[in-house]
VEXKOLFI-611024 format. One record per residue (C-alpha): residue in one letter; x negated, y negated, z negated. Coordinates in pm, 1 decimal. Example, Ala and Ser with C-alpha at 12.3 -4.5 7.8 and 13.67 -1.06 7.14 Angstrom:
% VEXKOLFI-611024
@rest a u -1230.0 v 450.0 w -780.0 .
@rest s u -1367.0 v 106.0 w -714.0 .
//
This chain:
% VEXKOLFI-611024
@rest x u 6615.0 v 2448.4 w 1319.1 .
@rest x u 6344.2 v 2202.6 w 1511.5 .
@rest x u 6461.0 v 1911.6 w 1293.3 .
@rest x u 6364.8 v 2121.9 w 999.6 .
@rest x u 6040.9 v 2225.1 w 1144.1 .
@rest x u 5938.7 v 1849.4 w 1215.9 .
@rest x u 6025.7 v 1744.4 w 868.6 .
@rest x u 5811.9 v 2021.9 w 709.2 .
@rest x u 5532.2 v 1930.6 w 951.6 .
@rest x u 5558.1 v 1578.8 w 842.5 .
@rest x u 5576.4 v 1664.1 w 477.0 .
@rest x u 5253.8 v 1882.2 w 494.7 .
@rest x u 5066.9 v 1602.8 w 678.7 .
@rest x u 5181.9 v 1354.0 w 403.7 .
@rest x u 5077.5 v 1607.2 w 125.7 .
@rest x u 4728.9 v 1670.3 w 291.0 .
@rest x u 4680.3 v 1265.4 w 307.1 .
@rest x u 4796.3 v 1235.9 w -35.5 .
@rest x u 4549.0 v 1501.5 w -195.9 .
@rest x u 4245.5 v 1293.4 w -190.7 .
@rest x u 4422.3 v 1002.8 w -332.2 .
@rest x u 4608.1 v 1175.8 w -601.9 .
@rest x u 4300.9 v 1398.7 w -688.9 .
@rest x u 4113.4 v 1089.6 w -766.4 .
@rest x u 4303.9 v 1106.6 w -1116.4 .
@rest x u 4120.4 v 1437.4 w -1201.5 .
@rest x u 3820.5 v 1464.7 w -973.8 .
@rest x u 3694.1 v 1139.6 w -813.8 .
@rest x u 3367.6 v 1138.3 w -626.6 .
@rest x u 3125.2 v 995.3 w -843.5 .
@rest x u 2796.8 v 1089.4 w -654.0 .
@rest x u 2674.3 v 1166.3 w -294.8 .
@rest x u 2404.4 v 1334.2 w -136.2 .
@rest x u 2437.5 v 1071.0 w 156.7 .
@rest x u 2172.3 v 789.2 w 149.2 .
@rest x u 2400.9 v 531.2 w 1.9 .
@rest x u 2526.3 v 346.1 w -286.7 .
@rest x u 2897.5 v 397.3 w -381.5 .
@rest x u 3124.0 v 99.8 w -405.5 .
@rest x u 3233.1 v -22.5 w -722.7 .
@rest x u 3604.8 v -92.2 w -818.5 .
@rest x u 3662.1 v -458.8 w -729.1 .
@rest x u 3777.9 v -731.5 w -967.2 .
@rest x u 4117.0 v -900.5 w -900.5 .
@rest x u 3991.4 v -1234.6 w -1012.4 .
@rest x u 3605.4 v -1367.0 w -1008.0 .
@rest x u 3439.3 v -1674.3 w -1125.6 .
@rest x u 3540.8 v -1830.7 w -816.5 .
@rest x u 3925.0 v -1752.3 w -849.3 .
@rest x u 4132.1 v -1503.5 w -675.9 .
@rest x u 3947.4 v -1225.7 w -500.7 .
@rest x u 4068.3 v -1271.4 w -156.2 .
@rest x u 3870.2 v -947.1 w -64.5 .
@rest x u 4046.6 v -742.2 w -305.9 .
@rest x u 4210.1 v -524.3 w -61.4 .
@rest x u 3920.5 v -452.5 w 142.7 .
@rest x u 3698.9 v -392.4 w -132.6 .
@rest x u 3943.5 v -143.4 w -288.9 .
@rest x u 3969.1 v 36.1 w 50.1 .
@rest x u 3597.8 v 64.8 w 40.8 .
@rest x u 3632.4 v 213.2 w -303.7 .
@rest x u 3869.5 v 467.4 w -207.8 .
@rest x u 3656.4 v 568.0 w 111.6 .
@rest x u 3370.6 v 637.0 w -130.3 .
@rest x u 3536.8 v 786.7 w -431.5 .
@rest x u 3855.4 v 985.8 w -281.5 .
@rest x u 3854.1 v 1329.0 w -434.5 .
@rest x u 3687.6 v 1643.8 w -248.8 .
@rest x u 3488.8 v 1370.9 w -30.7 .
@rest x u 3168.5 v 1599.3 w -35.1 .
@rest x u 3360.4 v 1920.5 w 59.3 .
@rest x u 3555.6 v 1729.4 w 341.1 .
@rest x u 3239.0 v 1547.8 w 475.1 .
@rest x u 3078.8 v 1864.5 w 473.4 .
@rest x u 3362.3 v 2061.8 w 640.9 .
@rest x u 3352.6 v 1796.0 w 911.0 .
@rest x u 2980.2 v 1834.5 w 958.3 .
@rest x u 3012.8 v 2213.4 w 979.5 .
@rest x u 3316.5 v 2192.4 w 1231.7 .
@rest x u 3121.4 v 1948.7 w 1459.1 .
@rest x u 2798.6 v 2133.3 w 1421.6 .
@rest x u 2907.4 v 2488.3 w 1465.0 .
@rest x u 3189.3 v 2450.7 w 1715.6 .
@rest x u 3079.0 v 2140.5 w 1915.3 .
@rest x u 2694.6 v 2126.8 w 1879.7 .
@rest x u 2743.2 v 1784.6 w 1759.1 .
@rest x u 2589.3 v 1606.4 w 1449.5 .
@rest x u 2806.7 v 1435.4 w 1198.8 .
@rest x u 2505.6 v 1231.5 w 1084.9 .
@rest x u 2313.2 v 986.3 w 1313.4 .
@rest x u 1983.5 v 1093.1 w 1127.1 .
@rest x u 2014.0 v 1463.4 w 1238.6 .
@rest x u 2004.0 v 1628.8 w 1573.9 .
@rest x u 2202.4 v 1968.5 w 1591.6 .
@rest x u 1997.7 v 2190.1 w 1802.8 .
@rest x u 2029.1 v 2542.0 w 1907.0 .
@rest x u 2044.1 v 2868.0 w 1710.9 .
@rest x u 2101.6 v 2683.9 w 1394.2 .
@rest x u 1795.3 v 2447.4 w 1422.6 .
@rest x u 1809.3 v 2088.0 w 1295.4 .
@rest x u 1585.3 v 1803.2 w 1414.3 .
@rest x u 1510.5 v 1453.0 w 1267.7 .
@rest x u 1651.8 v 1197.7 w 1500.6 .
@rest x u 1374.7 v 956.3 w 1442.7 .
@rest x u 1143.6 v 1187.6 w 1640.5 .
@rest x u 1341.1 v 1178.2 w 1957.9 .
@rest x u 1134.3 v 906.1 w 2126.3 .
@rest x u 824.0 v 1117.0 w 2051.9 .
@rest x u 978.8 v 1412.8 w 2194.8 .
@rest x u 1089.2 v 1240.5 w 2528.4 .
@rest x u 745.1 v 1048.2 w 2528.7 .
@rest x u 963.0 v 735.7 w 2532.1 .
@rest x u 879.4 v 375.7 w 2457.1 .
@rest x u 492.4 v 491.3 w 2497.1 .
@rest x u 262.4 v 305.7 w 2282.0 .
@rest x u 20.3 v 76.2 w 2469.2 .
@rest x u -351.9 v 170.9 w 2528.6 .
@rest x u -444.3 v -107.7 w 2300.1 .
@rest x u -220.3 v 7.4 w 2019.5 .
@rest x u -387.4 v 361.0 w 2066.5 .
@rest x u -740.7 v 193.4 w 2032.2 .
@rest x u -610.4 v 0.8 w 1739.7 .
@rest x u -511.7 v 295.5 w 1558.9 .
@rest x u -827.7 v 503.8 w 1628.6 .
@rest x u -1073.0 v 192.3 w 1565.4 .
@rest x u -906.2 v 128.2 w 1228.9 .
@rest x u -966.5 v 472.2 w 1125.9 .
@rest x u -1327.0 v 466.6 w 1226.7 .
@rest x u -1375.9 v 160.1 w 1002.5 .
@rest x u -1219.7 v 338.7 w 714.8 .
@rest x u -1445.2 v 642.3 w 795.0 .
@rest x u -1733.2 v 407.0 w 807.5 .
@rest x u -1652.6 v 286.4 w 458.2 .
@rest x u -1609.2 v 619.6 w 319.2 .
@rest x u -1932.6 v 737.7 w 462.3 .
@rest x u -2110.9 v 449.9 w 322.5 .
@rest x u -2019.6 v 565.5 w -17.9 .
@rest x u -2138.4 v 925.0 w 43.2 .
@rest x u -1787.0 v 1061.0 w 84.7 .
@rest x u -1639.5 v 1316.2 w 375.7 .
@rest x u -1347.1 v 1153.3 w 572.6 .
@rest x u -1134.6 v 1356.3 w 767.4 .
@rest x u -810.6 v 1275.0 w 951.4 .
@rest x u -516.6 v 1480.9 w 1069.4 .
@rest x u -166.6 v 1427.1 w 1221.8 .
@rest x u 124.6 v 1628.3 w 1110.0 .
@rest x u 300.6 v 1697.1 w 1441.4 .
@rest x u 673.2 v 1632.2 w 1474.2 .
@rest x u 867.0 v 1971.3 w 1457.9 .
@rest x u 1000.2 v 1937.8 w 1807.9 .
@rest x u 650.2 v 1849.2 w 1952.7 .
@rest x u 578.7 v 2213.9 w 1870.2 .
@rest x u 918.4 v 2380.7 w 1868.3 .
@rest x u 1126.9 v 2189.4 w 2119.3 .
@rest x u 1280.2 v 2492.6 w 2280.0 .
@rest x u 1575.8 v 2453.3 w 2057.7 .
@rest x u 1659.0 v 2102.5 w 2114.5 .
@rest x u 1971.2 v 2018.6 w 2280.4 .
@rest x u 1966.1 v 2041.9 w 2677.5 .
@rest x u 2086.9 v 1679.1 w 2710.3 .
@rest x u 1753.1 v 1561.7 w 2531.5 .
@rest x u 1519.7 v 1795.5 w 2715.0 .
@rest x u 1375.4 v 1535.9 w 2946.2 .
@rest x u 1039.2 v 1326.5 w 2921.4 .
@rest x u 974.0 v 985.7 w 3051.7 .
@rest x u 597.4 v 1012.1 w 3027.8 .
@rest x u 375.4 v 1299.7 w 3127.0 .
@rest x u 194.6 v 1290.4 w 2805.1 .
@rest x u 306.6 v 1189.2 w 2420.7 .
@rest x u 126.0 v 931.9 w 2218.5 .
@rest x u -36.0 v 1208.2 w 2015.1 .
@rest x u -184.1 v 1375.5 w 2305.9 .
@rest x u -313.1 v 1035.7 w 2443.2 .
@rest x u -456.5 v 917.7 w 2102.5 .
@rest x u -693.6 v 1227.6 w 2072.7 .
@rest x u -914.5 v 1092.1 w 2347.2 .
@rest x u -942.9 v 751.6 w 2153.5 .
@rest x u -1004.2 v 930.6 w 1835.1 .
@rest x u -1302.6 v 1118.6 w 1997.2 .
@rest x u -1430.1 v 780.7 w 2165.0 .
@rest x u -1432.4 v 622.8 w 1833.2 .
@rest x u -1591.4 v 897.4 w 1643.7 .
@rest x u -1324.9 v 969.6 w 1405.3 .
@rest x u -1337.9 v 1325.0 w 1244.2 .
@rest x u -1031.6 v 1453.0 w 1329.4 .
@rest x u -857.1 v 1780.8 w 1293.6 .
@rest x u -616.2 v 1881.2 w 1580.0 .
@rest x u -314.9 v 2024.8 w 1396.3 .
@rest x u -119.3 v 2015.6 w 1715.9 .
@rest x u -358.1 v 2251.3 w 1889.2 .
@rest x u -375.7 v 2460.1 w 1563.6 .
@rest x u -16.1 v 2518.5 w 1548.0 .
@rest x u 27.0 v 2541.8 w 1939.8 .
@rest x u -202.0 v 2840.4 w 1948.1 .
@rest x u 2.0 v 3036.7 w 1686.1 .
@rest x u 264.4 v 3282.6 w 1807.1 .
@rest x u 448.6 v 3259.6 w 1473.4 .
@rest x u 687.1 v 2980.3 w 1403.4 .
@rest x u 555.4 v 2786.7 w 1106.0 .
@rest x u 793.1 v 2522.1 w 1060.7 .
@rest x u 1165.2 v 2562.3 w 884.3 .
@rest x u 1446.5 v 2561.9 w 1109.8 .
@rest x u 1660.0 v 2329.8 w 882.6 .
@rest x u 1398.8 v 2120.0 w 761.3 .
@rest x u 1147.6 v 1870.3 w 921.1 .
@rest x u 834.3 v 2003.6 w 775.9 .
@rest x u 614.8 v 2298.5 w 798.2 .
@rest x u 669.3 v 2620.3 w 587.8 .
@rest x u 454.5 v 2772.9 w 311.7 .
@rest x u 244.2 v 2961.8 w 578.3 .
@rest x u 219.9 v 2643.6 w 766.5 .
@rest x u 98.6 v 2460.5 w 476.8 .
@rest x u -170.7 v 2710.5 w 393.5 .
@rest x u -288.4 v 2708.4 w 759.9 .
@rest x u -327.3 v 2316.2 w 748.7 .
@rest x u -488.6 v 2335.4 w 400.1 .
@rest x u -752.7 v 2580.6 w 529.3 .
@rest x u -818.3 v 2383.7 w 837.9 .
@rest x u -861.6 v 2085.6 w 652.1 .
@rest x u -1108.0 v 2209.0 w 393.2 .
@rest x u -1314.1 v 2401.2 w 673.3 .
@rest x u -1367.1 v 2057.5 w 853.0 .
@rest x u -1464.6 v 1925.6 w 502.8 .
@rest x u -1724.4 v 2196.4 w 431.3 .
@rest x u -1561.7 v 2282.1 w 109.8 .
@rest x u -1513.1 v 2630.4 w -29.5 .
@rest x u -1167.2 v 2746.9 w -88.6 .
@rest x u -918.7 v 3017.0 w -140.6 .
@rest x u -777.7 v 3188.5 w 178.3 .
@rest x u -421.4 v 3294.5 w 146.4 .
@rest x u -406.2 v 3518.8 w 449.1 .
@rest x u -447.8 v 3850.4 w 250.6 .
@rest x u -265.2 v 3722.2 w -64.4 .
@rest x u 75.5 v 3909.6 w -142.1 .
@rest x u 384.9 v 3715.6 w -139.3 .
@rest x u 742.5 v 3756.3 w -197.3 .
@rest x u 1048.6 v 3606.3 w 6.4 .
@rest x u 1364.1 v 3470.7 w -103.1 .
@rest x u 1660.0 v 3321.7 w 94.2 .
@rest x u 1711.1 v 3001.4 w -123.5 .
@rest x u 1527.1 v 2707.0 w 46.3 .
@rest x u 1741.7 v 2425.4 w 149.1 .
@rest x u 1556.7 v 2183.9 w 365.0 .
@rest x u 1585.3 v 1812.2 w 405.3 .
@rest x u 1783.0 v 1796.5 w 730.9 .
@rest x u 2003.1 v 2068.8 w 572.8 .
@rest x u 2092.1 v 1857.5 w 262.2 .
@rest x u 2123.9 v 1544.2 w 492.8 .
@rest x u 2388.4 v 1682.8 w 710.1 .
@rest x u 2579.3 v 1932.2 w 481.1 .
@rest x u 2644.4 v 1746.4 w 133.6 .
@rest x u 2770.5 v 2074.7 w 3.3 .
@rest x u 2773.6 v 2439.3 w 138.3 .
@rest x u 2438.9 v 2383.0 w 311.9 .
@rest x u 2282.3 v 2730.3 w 432.8 .
@rest x u 1969.8 v 2841.9 w 262.5 .
@rest x u 1683.9 v 2972.1 w 459.9 .
@rest x u 1386.5 v 3207.5 w 384.2 .
@rest x u 1079.5 v 3081.6 w 192.8 .
@rest x u 781.6 v 3264.2 w 98.1 .
@rest x u 611.7 v 3237.3 w -242.6 .
@rest x u 230.2 v 3355.8 w -276.1 .
@rest x u 161.2 v 3567.0 w -594.3 .
@rest x u -111.5 v 3336.1 w -718.1 .
@rest x u -104.9 v 3147.2 w -1063.7 .
@rest x u -178.8 v 2803.7 w -1017.4 .
@rest x u -363.4 v 2650.7 w -1319.1 .
@rest x u -396.0 v 2271.3 w -1223.9 .
@rest x u -221.0 v 2015.8 w -1436.6 .
@rest x u -56.8 v 1678.0 w -1368.3 .
@rest x u -247.1 v 1387.3 w -1519.8 .
@rest x u -48.9 v 1091.4 w -1352.8 .
@rest x u 292.7 v 1171.3 w -1203.6 .
@rest x u 496.3 v 1510.8 w -1252.3 .
@rest x u 632.7 v 1576.4 w -919.7 .
@rest x u 513.0 v 1616.1 w -547.5 .
@rest x u 758.7 v 1323.6 w -438.1 .
@rest x u 586.4 v 1064.9 w -675.2 .
@rest x u 403.2 v 793.1 w -497.8 .
@rest x u 88.8 v 841.5 w -681.8 .
@rest x u -38.4 v 1154.6 w -839.1 .
@rest x u -330.5 v 1273.4 w -1021.2 .
@rest x u -425.2 v 1629.1 w -1092.9 .
@rest x u -696.9 v 1807.0 w -1282.8 .
@rest x u -806.4 v 2174.7 w -1248.7 .
@rest x u -1110.6 v 2296.7 w -1463.9 .
@rest x u -1174.3 v 2581.2 w -1168.3 .
@rest x u -1202.4 v 2322.1 w -918.3 .
@rest x u -1504.4 v 2154.9 w -772.4 .
@rest x u -1560.4 v 1822.9 w -642.7 .
@rest x u -1294.2 v 1535.9 w -633.7 .
@rest x u -1040.7 v 1463.6 w -374.1 .
@rest x u -850.1 v 1154.1 w -259.5 .
@rest x u -568.3 v 1213.9 w -15.5 .
@rest x u -343.4 v 965.4 w 157.1 .
@rest x u -49.6 v 1141.6 w 266.2 .
@rest x u 327.6 v 1139.0 w 341.5 .
@rest x u 589.4 v 1401.5 w 283.4 .
@rest x u 422.0 v 1637.4 w 482.3 .
@rest x u 151.8 v 1634.9 w 208.1 .
@rest x u 416.3 v 1772.2 w -77.3 .
@rest x u 363.2 v 2128.8 w 22.8 .
@rest x u -16.2 v 2086.8 w 43.2 .
@rest x u -66.3 v 1937.7 w -289.1 .
@rest x u -63.1 v 2263.3 w -506.6 .
@rest x u -326.5 v 2430.3 w -277.8 .
@rest x u -564.5 v 2110.1 w -282.3 .
@rest x u -489.6 v 2059.3 w -666.6 .
@rest x u -595.5 v 2396.0 w -732.8 .
@rest x u -916.9 v 2378.1 w -535.5 .
@rest x u -1060.5 v 2039.1 w -649.6 .
@rest x u -1161.3 v 1942.9 w -1024.3 .
@rest x u -999.4 v 1591.5 w -997.0 .
@rest x u -748.1 v 1529.9 w -709.6 .
@rest x u -568.1 v 1190.2 w -622.8 .
@rest x u -269.2 v 1200.9 w -383.0 .
@rest x u -121.2 v 862.1 w -273.1 .
@rest x u 147.6 v 743.0 w -56.8 .
@rest x u 72.1 v 391.9 w -91.4 .
@rest x u 75.9 v 173.0 w 214.0 .
@rest x u -117.3 v -26.1 w 305.3 .
@rest x u -384.6 v 204.2 w 202.3 .
@rest x u -567.4 v 56.0 w -113.7 .
@rest x u -943.2 v 133.6 w -22.8 .
@rest x u -1046.6 v 51.8 w -371.8 .
@rest x u -924.6 v 406.2 w -460.5 .
@rest x u -1259.3 v 519.5 w -282.1 .
@rest x u -1443.1 v 371.2 w -566.3 .
@rest x u -1220.5 v 430.7 w -862.3 .
@rest x u -1111.3 v 795.7 w -777.3 .
@rest x u -1500.0 v 861.6 w -725.7 .
@rest x u -1392.1 v 1118.4 w -457.2 .
@rest x u -1618.5 v 1364.5 w -260.0 .
@rest x u -1379.7 v 1412.8 w 20.2 .
@rest x u -1103.2 v 1171.3 w 175.4 .
@rest x u -818.3 v 1304.4 w 353.0 .
@rest x u -569.5 v 1082.8 w 548.9 .
@rest x u -276.7 v 1275.8 w 687.3 .
@rest x u -4.4 v 1091.1 w 886.6 .
@rest x u 314.5 v 1256.1 w 1034.2 .
@rest x u 330.7 v 1194.3 w 1416.1 .
@rest x u 632.6 v 970.2 w 1419.0 .
@rest x u 462.3 v 739.0 w 1173.6 .
@rest x u 137.0 v 689.8 w 1399.5 .
@rest x u 234.3 v 311.3 w 1494.1 .
@rest x u 175.6 v 217.0 w 1119.0 .
@rest x u -192.5 v 297.2 w 1141.0 .
@rest x u -212.5 v 5.7 w 1423.7 .
@rest x u 43.5 v -207.6 w 1242.1 .
@rest x u -55.4 v -220.4 w 876.0 .
@rest x u -436.5 v -261.8 w 796.3 .
@rest x u -566.0 v -95.2 w 506.4 .
@rest x u -669.0 v -312.0 w 195.3 .
@rest x u -1053.3 v -355.4 w 199.8 .
@rest x u -1308.9 v -617.1 w 285.1 .
@rest x u -1402.5 v -590.1 w 654.0 .
@rest x u -1740.8 v -441.5 w 717.7 .
@rest x u -2030.3 v -703.0 w 753.4 .
@rest x u -2198.5 v -703.4 w 1121.6 .
@rest x u -2520.3 v -878.1 w 1253.5 .
@rest x u -2447.1 v -1200.1 w 1416.6 .
@rest x u -2485.6 v -1188.9 w 1812.6 .
@rest x u -2772.9 v -1392.3 w 1972.8 .
@rest x u -2568.8 v -1504.0 w 2249.7 .
@rest x u -2229.1 v -1688.5 w 2250.8 .
@rest x u -2005.2 v -1836.5 w 2507.5 .
@rest x u -1680.8 v -2026.2 w 2461.2 .
@rest x u -1357.2 v -1942.4 w 2619.3 .
@rest x u -1012.0 v -2153.3 w 2651.4 .
@rest x u -729.2 v -1945.4 w 2554.9 .
@rest x u -429.1 v -1934.5 w 2313.4 .
@rest x u -587.1 v -1747.5 w 2030.5 .
@rest x u -435.6 v -1833.2 w 1676.2 .
@rest x u -578.8 v -1801.0 w 1315.4 .
@rest x u -442.2 v -1860.8 w 988.6 .
@rest x u -573.3 v -1792.6 w 644.1 .
@rest x u -376.0 v -1696.9 w 334.0 .
@rest x u -470.1 v -1566.1 w -29.8 .
@rest x u -349.5 v -1211.4 w -88.7 .
@rest x u -403.2 v -1089.5 w -442.2 .
@rest x u -780.8 v -1086.2 w -471.9 .
@rest x u -838.5 v -1105.0 w -110.4 .
@rest x u -861.9 v -1388.1 w 156.3 .
@rest x u -673.2 v -1263.9 w 471.2 .
@rest x u -776.8 v -1424.5 w 797.8 .
@rest x u -524.5 v -1326.2 w 1034.6 .
@rest x u -386.0 v -1413.9 w 1414.8 .
@rest x u -351.1 v -1279.5 w 1764.4 .
@rest x u -622.7 v -1293.9 w 2020.0 .
@rest x u -538.0 v -1435.7 w 2382.2 .
@rest x u -517.7 v -1071.4 w 2549.1 .
@rest x u -627.5 v -1229.9 w 2884.3 .
@rest x u -964.1 v -1278.2 w 2731.5 .
@rest x u -976.2 v -925.1 w 2573.4 .
@rest x u -1074.2 v -574.3 w 2687.8 .
@rest x u -836.7 v -318.7 w 2600.0 .
@rest x u -1110.2 v -180.3 w 2348.2 .
@rest x u -1229.1 v -514.0 w 2242.8 .
@rest x u -1301.1 v -559.7 w 1888.6 .
@rest x u -1253.9 v -865.3 w 1677.7 .
@rest x u -1548.7 v -1032.3 w 1458.6 .
@rest x u -1483.6 v -1329.5 w 1243.2 .
@rest x u -1772.9 v -1558.9 w 1147.8 .
@rest x u -1708.7 v -1720.2 w 827.7 .
@rest x u -1890.5 v -2024.2 w 677.9 .
@rest x u -1790.9 v -2074.1 w 322.4 .
@rest x u -2026.2 v -2381.4 w 274.3 .
@rest x u -2307.3 v -2157.3 w 96.5 .
@rest x u -2361.4 v -1902.4 w 356.6 .
@rest x u -2247.9 v -1776.0 w 712.8 .
@rest x u -2171.9 v -1420.5 w 761.1 .
@rest x u -1995.8 v -1206.8 w 1042.1 .
@rest x u -1734.2 v -923.3 w 960.8 .
@rest x u -1541.6 v -708.2 w 1176.6 .
@rest x u -1159.0 v -717.3 w 1145.6 .
@rest x u -896.8 v -461.0 w 1162.8 .
@rest x u -688.4 v -463.4 w 1501.9 .
@rest x u -307.2 v -467.7 w 1430.3 .
@rest x u 17.6 v -551.9 w 1593.6 .
@rest x u 95.9 v -895.1 w 1495.1 .
@rest x u 433.3 v -1102.7 w 1576.4 .
@rest x u 433.8 v -1492.4 w 1622.0 .
@rest x u 777.4 v -1622.0 w 1679.0 .
@rest x u 946.8 v -1412.5 w 1936.2 .
@rest x u 593.7 v -1287.4 w 2051.2 .
@rest x u 477.8 v -921.0 w 1960.9 .
@rest x u 126.4 v -860.2 w 2037.1 .
@rest x u -88.7 v -534.2 w 2015.3 .
@rest x u -395.8 v -786.4 w 1998.9 .
@rest x u -353.3 v -917.8 w 1651.3 .
@rest x u -610.8 v -888.9 w 1400.2 .
@rest x u -657.3 v -915.2 w 1021.1 .
@rest x u -966.5 v -956.4 w 823.7 .
@rest x u -973.8 v -908.8 w 445.4 .
@rest x u -1245.9 v -1044.5 w 235.0 .
@rest x u -1264.6 v -1013.5 w -139.8 .
@rest x u -1256.0 v -1335.4 w -331.7 .
@rest x u -1606.5 v -1292.9 w -481.5 .
@rest x u -1766.8 v -1297.6 w -138.6 .
@rest x u -1644.5 v -1652.7 w -61.5 .
@rest x u -1689.4 v -1966.5 w -259.4 .
@rest x u -1445.5 v -2260.6 w -236.8 .
@rest x u -1109.7 v -2263.3 w -12.6 .
@rest x u -1212.7 v -2438.9 w 284.9 .
@rest x u -1390.6 v -2223.1 w 571.1 .
@rest x u -1543.3 v -2290.7 w 909.7 .
@rest x u -1458.5 v -1998.1 w 1117.2 .
@rest x u -1517.5 v -1848.3 w 1463.3 .
@rest x u -1308.3 v -1577.6 w 1617.6 .
@rest x u -1538.6 v -1346.5 w 1834.8 .
@rest x u -1507.3 v -1062.9 w 2084.2 .
@rest x u -1776.1 v -883.4 w 2283.6 .
@rest x u -1816.3 v -966.8 w 2642.5 .
@rest x u -2093.3 v -766.3 w 2784.4 .
@rest x u -2419.4 v -879.5 w 2624.2 .
@rest x u -2262.7 v -1203.6 w 2488.1 .
@rest x u -2010.3 v -1273.5 w 2218.4 .
@rest x u -1706.6 v -1458.6 w 2343.9 .
@rest x u -1574.4 v -1738.5 w 2106.6 .
@rest x u -1196.5 v -1714.1 w 2098.3 .
@rest x u -1116.5 v -1969.1 w 1826.2 .
@rest x u -1312.8 v -2211.3 w 1615.8 .
@rest x u -1230.0 v -2444.0 w 1348.0 .
@rest x u -1088.8 v -2472.7 w 1000.6 .
@rest x u -776.8 v -2224.7 w 1001.0 .
@rest x u -427.0 v -2329.2 w 889.6 .
@rest x u -376.8 v -2232.1 w 523.6 .
@rest x u -37.9 v -2048.6 w 474.8 .
@rest x u 136.1 v -1943.6 w 170.8 .
@rest x u 111.6 v -1566.0 w 41.5 .
//
């Protein structure tokens, strides 16, 4: 009897293992919700001869295409998540009470790998230069940070992650630099923190529709633009929303959550693009007033309908680096830059594409010996002067100005402050200055790299920069 039971057990295990293989004849897996490309069936012979990796590649094909793969992957995720509170995806954290969090936000939540004060200055200063340019064109500029979900609602994070390395987060530390640099900033963290109602989805990384309308109203209040208020509008609810983290973790069988839909008819239309996920979108609404340019990320998806309905012409862009020529071609009255908290370093790493603002030359200069470096390259229709300043000669909030003599004139411009890498060295004291090719003559330039030192300008580098390829 014992032998028969053992034989039956082995037979059942063998059949269970064979089902995914045999099932490929009738139901192979041909698509996946995971962010991967499915392996193709390998060739036994290639142009180079016998394919010695055939068995390995065939194994990879089976791994991707065996029958019921999606269902089995989802079942594995469900068992690990529901029974053991462990995620089956490296990108998703399984929290308490059915909450999911994006793993990429963990450092921000724990205040780990904090940005340097110099990097925080870079972010704020670069934004101030963008704002200066917008305001020079008569446009209103507003900046806002979409808080990570666990920054606001961290109580459902797993206990093993509930510790913080530093007292304050980068977002909290940045606010003082933004104020110091005069950036028009809407504090969404404070806006959400003061609300008792949860305004983010439990199984998505973004705010819900009520959160979106709260942000929409706060941004337009800051811009001084009249707008619809959704506080008193009727709405219906439906439990049919599948969040990004939900879909990421559970390939099939994801549990929907409740979403509200305001009972309002939107009359805007798409001019360019046709989906909120598109990188570049233009909309038109004959009931709207004024024009909008919004640089945004995925948090802007749910904002788009409300802004598109409010503005006559609206342009929504996910392009990075930010092409500041949009401020001329889109002819906006309002410029909004929205950036999610976890991507804040991008603002201190990638400079927007625009000619640096011209500055008055200093009257006093002093030379300094150091290790500042500078190169120049052609980048599309711009000349890019970029390098790394010797941080021993720089203040934390020291700006970089570059004096350029092209043989016909000498002018001083302010550079964007960015993180730069040279060999194995990563420095937050890097800089880049873009100048439109129409501003310069020839291709040889005499250059000085300058920083302020009290009432004097300190010369960090002087000469003709090395020309590098684009």
